[in-house]
Each structure stands twice: as structure tokens, then as C-alpha cells.
C-alpha angles and dihedrals in degrees: 000000000000090000092056110121094208144343094288124230144237132241139168132249113191091334096314118118112232120199109214116184101209130071094241137029134211115241089236091054090054092047091046089054092051093052092045093051090049089057092045091048091052090048083235139127131260143201110203130180120197123168119259113263097036100104100260096162096051090045091053093047093046094051100039096044089047089049091050089051093049094043109041091184091068111099131220128317114239108198114192122202132172105231141030094247091053089049092052091047092050093050091049088053090049091051090054091051095047094045089054091049092049091050094046094050090046090055090048091053090047090052090051093046095243120141112188118055114240120239115245111227092224131045096056096311091272116157130229095027092293121146138187110244120182136181118213123202141154123294092256090063096043106035117118098174105129095232105027095050090059090066110100097197115088093213093049091051090050092048095050091045092054091047091056097041103037109127091232092052089054094042092055091054108040095148102043099049093148096057127110097271096061132054116245091206093054090048090054088049091053090046091052089052095050091050088053087231118158106249096214139019117236114287143095114285125192124199089266093050091052090051091049088053089051090055097044119108095230096047112024095158121141110275094209098054091035090055091048090052095044096053086073089063101031124110093207125030122187115194145138123289090247094068090062104032107033108075095205093057097035090058089052095050094049088217113188096015117153111287111265102172118097112265095020120144122262116241105239096181099047093103090056091055091241121106112210090228132123122230120198123192108196120200086018097162090111097037093120090057091050090050091050093046091051092060101036120097126193126199132182135178094268091054091047091052089049088050091056089053089051091054093050089052090048091050090051091049091048089052092047093048090047090056098042106030112006092163089070093063092040087053092052091049093051091050094048090056087063093054136259096289096055090041087069090237089117123040111233092241090054091044090056101039116017103083093183121186091241092042111057124181097264090053091060097050104037128077119251106268115266096241092066102034097094111071096228091049091052092049090048089052092049091051090054091048091051091048092050091049089050090055092043089056093059095101135137098197135039118265139175125210134178122243096251092053094053091042089057088055090048091053093049098041106032094029093229131127126230090249091064090045090053092061096047096100094049093041091052091048092050092049093049088051094049091047088050096234110174097173095073092159089070086061096049093111095058092039087056090051090049090050090049096054093038091057089044092053093044104050129048094179138035096046138083130192112226122192115193120179093192108035098154104036141338108275098025103102109208107136115212128197113207125188096201122197110217100175111075090189093071094072096042099040094082088052094049090046094046105042127061096226131015117193122197114192139166141143090248110035100129134172089042098192092061094067100058088046098054095036095046093238119166135189089033132172109207123189141154119204121204123219115256112219133165090211129040100256097170126064110188112187126187109209112196106166146010126249087268087061093242108143116246115221144137091224109143094242093053105029094098094046107123092216092058093048089046090053091048089051093049089050090055092044093054093044095054088054092049107035118072119218121356130014117188119197125191124200126197094243144354090253093053091046092053092047093051096044091049089056092044089055090051093049097044096247093126092050091051093048090049089060088069107025139012114250123223130185138213111226132185087253107091094203093052092046092050089051091049092050092051091051089047091055090048090052091051092046089052090059098243094099126212145220121242115198111202145161130250108240089024127118094267094052091051105041116013124089120211098196130167114351091353090078120019092150133027122193124194110199104203135340113295101231120166117251096276097203092061109123092220091053093044088052093047093046089052089049094050089047093052100040107028102023089237110153119228094242092048093053094044091049093047092049095046092048096049088053090048091050089048092055093046093046090063093082101056113066102150141012092260091055123091136188148163117246114200119194099196104192130083091230092071090070090065117098096235090061099034093052090058095057106106112270092241090062095040090055089068097046109108116211088237090058097060104084109027138156119232093255096049090047090054091048090051091050091049092052092046094049092047090053093045091052092068120101113275133197119200113235121213130199141066111333091019127107092251127050124207118209089261094048089048089055090048091050091049090050091052094048090047090053092047091051089052092049088051093051098045098066089053091049091052091046095055099062090045089054091049090047088051092054094054115098 
């Protein structure tokens, strides 16, 4: 809020009042809002691309929260991000938007002479335009327990938390609740619930705010369990993709359950199976990969050996419980006969509404099959399954097999039908609960086996089973069994079915039509918005050859050619002498980066580059890479500048911004294709060809170009920013690659900059940077890159007049046609 330039303003889109928190708006933000509103009005989905640095987050929040305010029947906004910093940033933006709305409505009431704000019947019944906005993250990020929060490992934090909060731990110690074996923050949370007190006032709470509440004297309740409870009353929830897409996590978070908090909204559409809520996936260019990852399971010999150990431990636990408390196991058996819902394994709201990929309708309503109801029978079945998988893994060459084929082998060898396999995940969960196991991470191996067979028994299509004896390197025998999901629509289908509108948005989500196709989205608005600028802030250059006319490319047949590596080195040498501040370079893979740098060392390229700028590297070690990034930023701040050598598809390409002087030039050495001999990729390409008629080359080009666009988009983070984008590979000059670059980058690509040699590209970059370094004054008004409130009204009036002009000729035409038809 402190960064806000002024008080903001309000305007109308098709009769709906929009609260915008800044004193001016970009034309593309206004157009984005119009398209987004069109999709929400149609209760449909949309795929929207808007360039980085144009205020996408504040645009989304302004429009959707205004839409919720104008349409009380609309449910909550579920905003999905990839990382915790992105989540905090989004919640800060939301706070700015809502503060502005509350101020504006307070002024409106003062002008009318009203005192008390009226309660709006929708959005949680909160008065004065207020909302409840919550961020939900893992225990590790929210825990405030003095001992547990010191643990760095996520699994360890989860384990200790479960030990302190498990119902049986607390039941055994009803008097000494404050002792070391319980959590004082969880006890305060339970006490708050039993008092029916509202945990939080209205407002927007980031992860840090929730932690602060957990440490406050007056509150002190557990932020993790508090956040999980509050999401059922919140109007806006910001969380990680996994909570919505990964069935195992989304069941745990109970997202979308019936509101329990006082004052929460009733769900009018629950009986229809559709929740009138809006789901937004930000930075959604890799959403198909996230969906596939959520439903893929990998096993190896070590994991299967650990699973056998888990089963021995479970057997020992079952024997112990039989001796000490046989009624507990008998109780579980009796409940399982009634079915999962009555067993209490699935909350009734989840049973009704969370159609999770590993939890199909028949699973909810049917009883657990008789052959796995008794705990010892189930453990015996799991042992036979583990032994079968161990034998199945004894291979000496790679093979792929469909789910039905391997199921047939299961039925013959293990003597189990697919229906029993389908229930393994839930049955294991129920058993661990009955045995009061709090250290669930110890049982991860057997849980993975249960996930594997559950998915295998549930889906006949969209999966393949890949066995690879040498996954790491030729000669190292460590066979891996991978149940690979090939159909991204399986994970997102329950989301599309359950929520009224799903929005995919990113700065680099071209080509737009590919996403609805591979995700099975219907009723879709797709639109790409270009960036409006008075001056040309981007300089894309496609470099195809060196001064010696040798083509430069990372193509496999030429990548070891000394002339190609030399030309790449000369390009970097000349750029560090020309470009001030930071230069970011992306290679197609770690292996290729190591190969090129090794040659550059031998030929003296690195030594010559170091005379002008420091050089930093991205490695597979996250800590080392973070340290290198900090030093790179220090070098840029000091004025010397630096070079950061990185990898497409790596952490830096996905989440780090090189704005302002941190990235004046970005170079992409080669086209970042996936490893096309990967068995997973081959299987997926075959699936896409059969089911979606997407050719191999089309998908590979699409995937490579979205990664390339993501790398290049790192350097432009606002309209005042500028940078050079160099595509260093002759293949970018081809139409099939060039057409897949986002429109907003293509718009700045001059015809003379498509086939360039390294020296002419450096000259063009020098000229561009010289021009950009001149003083610049931002212009506001219609036709400019920034609209004031008055200019926006003028633009709306012009568009309204144009729409009337378009309608009038059709209205005139219609009577003439009718007259022509008369005898």
C-alpha cells in the first residue's frame, strides 16, 4: 500500500463497477479485464496471455473481487501460484486492491450521509466491501512451535507435528495438555473452535501475518490448522498448484468443503455438483507438466525393499493392537463394511464434492471389498503385490506396457481384481489411522506402492508403465518402474467439472489453442494481449551464423563442432564489451552447458570475458545457485556488471526476475527441446497423436518455444524496463519456430533482425542500448501506453460509438432483406 502512487479510481465495464487501486491503468489491463469478465459472465473458462511487467496480478484481483462484490452468488476465488514468494506477492497486491475498495465505499457512504456499512449478502456477509483473504502453505512455512519450527526438513516437520497433534496423543494426556508431548498452539486452536469463536477478523493475511498471529499473546493458535479451517470461510484463497491438482494433497487440505466458520456463505450450487467459484492458475505455461507429475508414480528396488520393511512393521503393530486393544481393529472392520463414507475416512462434504482422480464416484459409495477389510488380509495382499512388482522389475532391457496388460498379470499372479486394487490407497490410510501411526513419512514407500496400484486399477487409459533397467547411465543397473501419466486432462478434469470458471494465465502461454486441446477445456475464451509502448523497449534478434558464415545451432549433429562453440564464445565476448550491467545466458541443458564452458576454458573465451565482467553459474544445487545469484546482483549493483550462465527448464528460468540493470541482455544458446529419446516423452507423443491428433513435431516445437519464451521474458518486468533478447540458433529463423514466439515479442521483431551474423547482432544491440539510455518521459492519454481515468472514459466512449456504428448497418440491412422477400 505504501508503494501506491495515489488513491486509485473506479470505472465501469458493462455496468459493473471495478475498483482499481492505482491512479492510471494500462490499455492492455483494461482489455484483459473485459475478456475476463466475458468469460465469467458466460460461466466459462479462459486462457489469457499478457506480457510480463504489465500488472497481471492486480488486474486479476481488481476484476474478480469487483465481480464477487457485484454478484454475491459467485463463490470464492482460488488463486494458484507455484512458489511461496509468489504467494506473498499476490496477497500483498490483493491487500492493496481491497484497502482501496474499503476506502472508496467509506467515502461513498460519507457522501450519502450513511454511517454503518451495509452487509453484502454474498462474499461472506462482510460489511463495507471487506473480505477474508488467506494464504495456505505447508507446515514447514507456517509452524510456530518453538522446537518443531527449527527443523529445516519438510518431512521431519510434518512427522513431529503429527506426533504432537494426533488425537490419541491428546486423549492419553487430557490433564497435562501443556506438557512436551502436545502442542500449545494446536490446543489453543482446538479451544477456539470449541468456543465457536471466529479465528480472524476480516482482512488479507499473508503467510507471515498468520505466523505473527500464532505468536501473539491474545491469539496463539496454530497458523497451519487455522489456515486450513479458514479457507472454508475465505472469499479469496491463495495457495500452491498442488493443493488443487494433486489428489493426494487436495484431499488432505479439504479445499472447498462446506463453510463451517460463523458468517460464511451458503453454497447454493452444491447440489448440482458445481461450485460457483473461480479458479485462477497464474504462470500456467507449464500446467500440463504439473498435472502429469501429480499423477505419475515411480518405484525402484530400494523402495520395494523398504515397502517390505513397512509391511513387517504394520504386521507387528496389528499383532500388538490385537493383544492390547482388539476392539479397535474390530471397530474398523465394522465401519469398513458400511463403506468409506460411514467409516469416517471421507468427510461427507468431500464425498459429495471432491471428485478426486484417485477417488472416483464408485469408490465413495461402495463398501471396501471383503478381501481387504481385515487388516491382516490387506497386509498379506500388499505383500503379494510388492513381491510381484519385485519380480516384474527383474528386466535386462527397457519395456513399455499398457495398464490393462499389467492388470491382467496382476490378476493371474497376485489373484486380485482391479476393484480391490482401486481401494488400496484408502484402505492403507484407514489402517495407518487405526494403528495410530503419526510418523507417516516412514511409511512413504508402501504408500507409493498403494498409489501405484490404485491408479493402475482406476484408469484403463491415459497411462503407461515403463520399466528401465539403466535409468541413470549405461552400465549402472538400478531398474525403475514408472507409472507415467500421459493425459494432462485427468488431473484437471475434476477441477473443470467442479468449479464454475477456470482461468489459465501467463506472460508466455503461446500458442493459446494448444492448452484447451491437451487439457480438455471447453467453453473457452482465448486471447493474447500485446504490450503498448511509446518507445521500442524490446530488441529481439535472431542470430543464425558467425562472421565466418558457419551456422550456429545446438542441433545434436553440430553441437560438438568447434566452429559453432567458437562462434557462441565470440558472441558472448562481444556482448560483454557492449552491454552495460547484467547479461543472462541460457543453455538447453546442464550437460550442454558443461560441454561448452569446458571448450571455452580451453580456448581462452572465459578468461577474455572475465576481463570485462564476472561470470556466475547455475548448478543443480539450489543453495549454491542462490548464493551465486546474490553475488551476481551485488556485481550488477556495483556497476561492473556480470554474466549469469543458466539452463532452460531450470530454477532460474522459471522463477527469477532479472529486471532493470540485472538483465539488460538475455541470450538463448540453442533451442531447448526435450530429450526426444526419453521413453516417457515417446509414450506421451504417441498418446497425443492418437487421442488429440497433435503431431510429434508440433508438440515438441510448442514445448521448446514456450520454454524459450519463458527464458527471454525474464528481462522485461515493467514498461519502463528495456532489454535485448538474442535467439542464438539458426532454427529460430524458420517459420514453424518463429510463429510460436508470443505475439508481444514478435511485434518488436524487425524483418532485418531475423537472419543475423554475430557481429551485426552486436552492432544492433549497441545501437538499441544507446537509444534506450536517453532520458524518457512517460506519456499518458488515449493512444499512449498509460491511461488516466479521463483517458479511459474517452476510450470507452470511442469503443461504445464504434460498437453502435457496427450494429447500425446490420439493423438497416435486415428490413431491406425482409422487404425483398415480400411479393
